[in-house]
C-alpha positions in Angstrom: 86.0 160.3 43.7 89.0 162.3 43.2 89.8 165.2 45.1 87.4 164.4 47.8 88.8 162.4 51.2 86.6 159.0 51.4 86.9 158.7 55.0 89.6 155.9 55.0 87.2 153.8 52.9 84.0 153.7 55.6 80.9 154.2 53.4 78.1 156.5 54.5 74.7 155.0 55.5 71.8 155.5 54.4 67.9 154.7 55.4 66.7 153.0 52.2 70.2 151.7 51.2 71.9 152.8 47.9 68.2 154.2 47.1 68.0 156.5 50.2 71.4 158.0 49.0 70.3 159.4 45.5 67.0 160.9 47.3 69.0 163.9 48.2 70.2 164.7 44.7 66.7 163.7 43.3 65.0 166.1 45.7 67.2 168.8 44.6 66.3 168.0 40.8 63.0 168.2 41.9 63.5 171.6 43.3 65.2 173.3 41.0 62.7 171.8 38.1 59.6 173.4 40.5 61.6 176.6 40.8 61.8 177.3 37.4 58.5 176.3 36.6 57.4 179.1 38.7 59.6 182.0 37.3 62.1 181.6 39.9 65.3 181.4 38.0 67.5 183.0 39.8 71.4 181.6 40.6 70.3 182.6 44.2 67.1 180.3 44.0 69.5 177.5 43.4 70.1 177.8 47.1 66.8 177.0 48.0 67.4 173.5 46.5 70.6 173.0 47.4 69.5 173.2 51.3 66.4 171.4 50.4 69.1 168.2 49.4 71.3 168.7 52.2 68.0 168.7 55.1 66.7 165.2 52.9 70.5 164.0 53.6 70.8 164.6 57.2 67.0 163.3 58.1 68.4 159.6 56.2 71.5 159.4 57.2 71.7 156.6 60.1 74.6 158.2 61.6 73.8 161.8 62.4 77.3 161.9 64.4 79.1 161.7 60.4 76.9 165.2 59.2 79.3 167.7 60.3 82.2 165.4 59.4 81.2 164.6 55.7 80.6 168.3 55.2 84.0 169.4 56.5 85.6 166.3 53.9 83.4 168.0 51.1 84.5 171.3 51.5 88.2 170.9 52.5 88.8 169.3 49.4 91.4 171.5 46.9 88.9 171.3 44.1 86.3 173.3 45.8 88.8 175.8 48.0 90.0 176.6 44.2 86.8 176.5 42.3 85.4 179.2 45.6 88.6 181.0 45.1 88.3 181.3 41.6 84.9 182.4 41.5 85.2 185.4 43.7 88.4 186.6 42.1 86.9 186.4 38.8 84.1 188.4 40.3 86.2 191.7 41.2 88.1 191.2 37.8 84.9 191.3 35.5 83.7 194.3 37.5 87.2 196.3 36.6 86.7 195.3 33.0 83.1 196.7 32.8 83.0 199.6 35.3 86.3 200.4 33.5 84.4 200.9 30.1 86.1 198.2 28.2 83.1 197.0 26.2 82.5 200.4 25.3 86.3 200.1 23.6 85.8 196.9 21.9 82.6 198.5 20.1 84.3 201.6 19.2 87.2 199.3 17.7 84.5 197.3 16.0 83.2 200.7 14.4 86.7 201.6 13.1 87.7 198.5 11.4 83.5 197.8 10.2 82.7 194.9 11.9 79.6 194.1 11.7 77.6 192.8 14.6 76.1 190.1 12.4 79.2 187.9 12.4 80.5 188.7 16.2 78.8 185.6 17.8 80.5 183.6 15.3 83.7 185.7 16.3 83.3 185.0 19.7 82.8 181.4 19.3 86.1 180.9 17.5 87.9 183.1 20.0 86.6 180.7 22.7 87.7 177.6 20.8 91.0 178.6 20.3 91.4 180.2 24.0 90.0 177.1 26.0 92.3 174.5 23.7 95.1 176.5 24.3 94.7 176.9 27.9 92.8 173.5 28.5 90.1 175.5 30.8 86.5 175.9 29.9 85.9 178.0 33.5 89.1 180.1 32.6 88.3 181.0 29.0 84.5 181.8 30.1 86.1 184.2 32.8 88.6 185.5 30.4 85.8 186.6 27.4 82.9 186.8 29.0 82.9 189.9 31.0 84.5 191.7 27.6 82.8 190.4 24.8 78.8 189.8 26.3 78.6 193.2 26.3 80.3 194.3 23.3 78.1 191.9 21.6 75.0 193.2 23.2 75.5 196.9 22.2 76.1 195.6 18.6 72.9 194.2 18.5 73.6 190.5 18.8 71.1 188.3 20.6 72.4 187.8 23.9 71.2 184.2 24.5 73.0 183.1 21.0 76.3 185.2 22.4 76.0 183.8 25.7 75.5 180.1 23.4 78.4 181.1 21.5 80.7 181.3 24.9 80.1 177.9 26.2 80.3 176.5 23.2 83.8 177.6 22.6 85.1 177.0 26.2 83.6 173.4 25.9 85.3 172.8 22.4 88.5 173.5 24.1 87.9 171.6 27.2 87.1 168.6 25.1 90.2 168.9 22.5 93.1 170.7 24.9 95.8 168.3 25.5 95.9 169.8 29.2 92.4 169.8 29.7 91.3 167.9 33.2 88.7 166.2 30.9 91.3 165.2 28.4 93.3 163.6 31.2 90.9 161.8 33.3 89.2 160.2 30.1 92.5 159.0 29.2 93.7 157.6 32.5 90.0 156.1 33.3 90.1 154.4 30.2 93.9 153.2 30.6 95.3 155.0 27.7 97.7 158.1 26.4 96.5 161.8 26.3 98.4 162.4 22.8 96.2 159.4 20.8 92.8 160.5 22.9 93.4 163.9 20.7 94.5 162.7 17.6 91.8 160.4 17.5 89.0 162.8 18.4 89.5 165.7 16.5 87.3 164.3 13.4 84.3 164.6 16.1 85.6 168.1 17.6 86.6 169.4 14.2 83.2 167.9 12.5 80.8 169.5 15.2 83.1 172.4 15.0 82.6 173.3 11.8 78.6 172.9 11.8 78.5 175.0 14.8 80.1 177.6 13.1 77.4 177.6 10.0 74.8 177.6 12.6 76.4 180.7 14.3 76.3 182.6 10.9 73.2 181.3 10.0 71.2 182.8 13.6 73.6 185.7 13.8 72.4 187.2 10.7 68.9 186.1 11.0 68.6 187.4 15.1 70.8 190.6 14.7 69.0 193.8 15.7 71.0 197.3 14.7 71.4 199.6 17.9 71.5 203.3 18.1 74.6 202.7 20.6 77.0 201.9 17.6 77.0 205.9 16.5 77.0 206.9 20.2 80.5 206.4 20.8 83.4 208.4 19.9 87.3 208.1 20.4 87.2 208.8 23.9 86.3 205.2 24.2 89.6 203.9 22.6 91.7 204.5 26.3 89.5 201.5 27.7 91.3 199.4 25.6 94.3 199.6 27.6 92.2 197.0 30.1 92.9 194.3 27.3 96.4 193.9 29.2 94.6 192.5 32.1 93.0 189.5 29.7 96.4 189.4 28.1 98.5 189.1 31.0 95.8 186.3 32.2 96.4 184.3 28.9 100.1 184.5 28.4 100.3 183.1 32.5 98.1 180.3 31.6 100.1 179.2 28.0 103.1 179.1 30.5 101.7 177.0 32.6 100.7 179.3 35.6 98.1 177.9 37.9 94.3 179.6 37.5 94.5 181.3 40.4 97.8 182.7 40.4 97.2 184.1 37.0 94.2 185.5 37.7 94.8 187.1 40.9 98.2 188.9 38.7 95.5 189.9 35.9 93.1 191.3 38.3 96.1 193.7 40.2 97.4 194.9 36.8 94.0 195.4 35.7 93.0 198.0 38.6 96.2 199.5 38.4 95.8 200.1 35.0 92.6 201.1 35.1 93.5 203.9 38.3 96.3 205.3 36.4 94.7 205.8 33.6 91.8 207.7 34.8 88.8 205.1 33.8 88.5 203.8 37.6 87.9 206.5 40.2 89.8 205.3 43.8 86.8 206.7 46.2 83.7 205.6 44.2 85.4 203.3 41.9 86.9 200.8 44.4 86.6 201.8 47.8 83.1 202.6 48.1 79.9 200.2 48.3 79.5 200.1 44.7 82.8 199.6 43.9 84.4 196.9 41.8 85.5 194.4 44.9 82.3 194.7 46.9 80.0 194.9 43.6 82.2 192.0 42.3 82.2 189.9 45.1 78.5 190.1 45.7 77.9 189.4 42.2 79.5 185.6 42.6 77.9 185.0 45.9 74.9 183.3 44.0 77.2 181.1 42.4 79.4 180.4 45.1 76.8 179.4 47.6 75.3 177.0 45.4 78.8 175.2 44.4 79.5 174.9 48.3 76.5 173.0 48.5 76.7 170.7 45.6 80.2 169.8 46.9 79.0 168.6 50.4 76.2 166.3 48.0 79.0 164.9 46.0 80.9 163.9 49.1 77.9 162.0 50.3 77.5 160.3 46.9 81.3 159.4 46.9 81.2 158.2 50.4 78.2 155.9 50.2 78.8 154.0 47.3 75.6 154.0 45.8 76.6 155.3 42.5 79.0 152.4 41.9 76.7 149.7 42.8 74.4 151.4 40.0 76.3 151.7 37.4 78.5 148.9 37.7 75.6 146.5 37.0 74.7 148.4 33.7 77.8 146.2 31.7 75.8 143.0 32.5 73.2 144.0 30.0 75.5 145.3 26.8 75.7 141.9 24.4 77.2 144.2 21.3 79.2 146.8 20.5 76.6 149.3 19.7 74.6 148.3 22.9 77.9 149.0 24.9 78.6 152.5 23.4 74.7 153.3 23.8 74.9 152.3 27.4 78.1 154.3 28.1 76.2 157.7 26.6 73.2 157.2 28.8 75.5 156.5 32.0 77.4 159.4 31.2 74.6 161.6 30.9 72.7 159.8 34.2 76.1 160.9 36.3 76.5 164.6 34.6 73.0 165.1 35.8 73.3 164.2 39.2 77.0 165.5 39.3 77.4 168.6 37.1 80.6 168.9 36.8 82.1 167.1 34.0 85.5 166.5 35.5 83.8 164.6 38.9 81.4 163.2 36.6 84.1 161.1 34.4 85.9 159.8 37.7 83.1 158.1 38.7 81.6 156.9 35.3 85.0 156.3 33.6 86.0 153.3 35.2 82.7 151.7 34.6 82.6 152.7 30.8 86.4 151.2 30.9 84.8 147.8 31.9 81.7 147.7 29.5 83.5 148.8 26.5 86.4 146.1 27.4 83.9 143.4 27.1 83.4 144.3 23.2 87.1 144.5 22.6 86.7 148.1 22.0 89.4 150.3 21.7 90.4 152.4 25.2 90.8 156.0 22.7 87.3 155.0 21.8 86.0 155.1 25.4 87.7 158.0 26.2 86.4 160.1 23.0 83.0 159.2 24.4 83.3 159.7 27.7 84.6 163.1 27.2 82.8 164.2 24.4 79.5 163.0 25.7 80.2 164.6 29.3 81.5 168.0 27.9 78.5 168.1 25.6 76.0 167.0 27.5 77.3 169.8 30.4 76.8 172.8 28.3 73.1 171.6 28.1 72.4 171.7 32.0 70.8 174.8 33.1 72.4 174.2 36.6 75.9 173.0 35.5 79.0 175.0 36.1 79.7 177.0 33.0 76.1 177.6 31.8 76.0 178.9 35.7 79.0 181.4 35.5 78.2 182.4 31.5 75.0 183.7 33.0 76.0 185.4 36.2 79.0 187.1 34.5 76.1 188.4 32.0 74.1 189.2 34.5 76.9 191.4 36.3 78.2 193.2 33.1 74.8 195.2 33.4 73.9 194.3 29.5 71.7 191.5 29.9 68.1 193.2 30.2 65.7 191.3 32.8 63.4 188.5 32.0 66.3 186.5 30.8 67.0 182.9 32.4 69.2 180.5 32.1 67.5 177.8 30.9 66.9 180.1 27.5 70.3 179.5 26.6 70.0 176.0 26.2 68.6 176.1 22.5 71.4 178.0 21.3 74.2 176.0 22.8 75.0 174.7 19.0 78.4 172.9 19.6 76.8 170.6 22.7 73.8 169.4 20.7 76.0 169.0 17.4 78.7 166.9 19.5 76.3 164.7 20.9 74.6 164.6 17.7 78.0 163.9 15.9 78.8 160.9 18.7 75.5 159.6 18.5 76.0 159.0 14.8 79.6 157.6 15.0 78.0 154.8 17.5 74.9 154.2 14.7 77.3 153.8 12.0 80.7 152.9 13.6 82.7 155.6 12.9 85.9 155.7 14.7 85.4 152.7 16.3 88.2 150.7 16.5 88.7 147.1 18.3 92.0 145.6 20.6 92.9 142.8 21.9 94.3 142.7 25.7 97.4 143.5 25.1 96.0 146.8 23.6 96.8 145.8 19.9 94.1 146.5 17.1 92.4 143.6 15.5 89.6 143.4 13.2 86.0 144.1 14.0 84.0 140.8 15.2 81.4 139.8 13.8 78.0 140.8 14.6 74.1 140.6 14.0 73.6 143.8 15.6 72.2 146.8 13.5 
């Protein structure tokens, strides 16, 4: 698996063989379901599931001396370090914006121009689409817009679940389509094709799903809108907080110019803090260095998600070194006799892998080469495999309540203070319109053959072969 030390090719052995290697992930999945069923739905509750899985892995490992080393290898990956660092810094960044009053400023400006809260979820979705497509990062998009737009939307009277669905959907639209997205690159490389042809050929799927999603956000935005009295309580004094938009603007510009997410985020955080202090939006004593200040509160708010990611990376490392997943998925290709059955097998494979490795880029690295072998047997074009791989991984990731982007969106919404008690991350799933629609579009394309092309060993287009399947 890319980004992980493979321990020189030496396999990690489990009691029970390949099935034993899967038991820790099964334990985690069962634990998460059990926690949800008992109403224990906070992010911190995922620690219990992760810890239970680690305990199962330790008991099942044949060589207990490998336990410490495999943990170190999993946590020493650059992917793990980068993700955990981003989570901590984005917590501080989000607190600066929210405690500084930026949501009130955006709300005041919405009143000034006569913007209706009924269409605010649609606007959030479109903003997310544009930002994620331009920057290629779903996490960066959520980090940028959720702390600012979610509180403003709730204050306008929007359904908070609909708003979170719009944030996740916009982020994943760009993640699927952006040429510089890691998922786009991985899907192209694992299918042995080029990024430009992948983007060009998947436009029809993404745009179709995006347009249908826009209609849904309009319909549900109108039907679930509840006018609030908060709109009339704001005055022009809230306008000063719009100065905090400088921070998100710097973040966007730096990402567009190719800066690394972490350096761009840290730069934007320092600028936002300076603007907030100079303008008087934050007090140094109470707003920064106190126990309730932006630094301590911001980091505390992201600890739950960070610890869960910490545990997940350990499990991912163990699965990678066991080789069990490769054995399972490699056997799928032997049962695919037609282009339709091959493509549906690939969809199932990607969903299965995402369910156990809820990070789309990581799961695509695992399932991508197998997708390529399955579709190659039917002479299906490389770009078709890339589009199915990326589209399903991204869309299905938007429906997993324990997926990174779902948890991040819910976490930021909770930390903003605008989300009332009683909500849990699983409630976002029905409102993740883009994910549902994109999956439906891709499944339909398999049924009717929309976008399916064939090629020979040299990559040259060939006519569709004669086949009897329906």
